[in-house]
C-alpha positions, 0 to 999 in steps of 0.5 A: 506447461499447465503448471507454469501457466497457472503460476502466471495466473495466480498472484501469490503462492502459498509459500509467498503468502506465508513468508511475506504476509502471514508471518507479519499479520496479527489477528483482529476480531471484528464483531458481527452486526457492528458498524465500523466507520472508516476514517479515510478523507478526500482532501482538496488541492489546497490541503494537499499543497499545505501538507506537501509544503510542510513536509521535510522530505518527499520521495517518490518510490516504485510500486512493490507489486508492479516490480515483483509481479509485472501484472499491470502497465501502470507507472512504476513510480506511483508511491509517494512518502513524506516525513513531516517537520516536527511541530513547534511546542 
């Protein structure tokens, strides 16, 4: 019983990590005492609208984490993906 309860608490087993992530990862060296600047951007609504209007295909997909582990009650259909139309030369 204790082992089952621990499994419910742990998100990943060593085997799951090895199979699904570690084998797919590549090592990256991050220098110490060096700043790394992220390139994330928060877009305003008109920019988002322009991106979506220029998309060729827009899909809404289920969250893989929520399907596999059922650890939160957030909506499943929360992942969006789109393909852009090729730019004209």
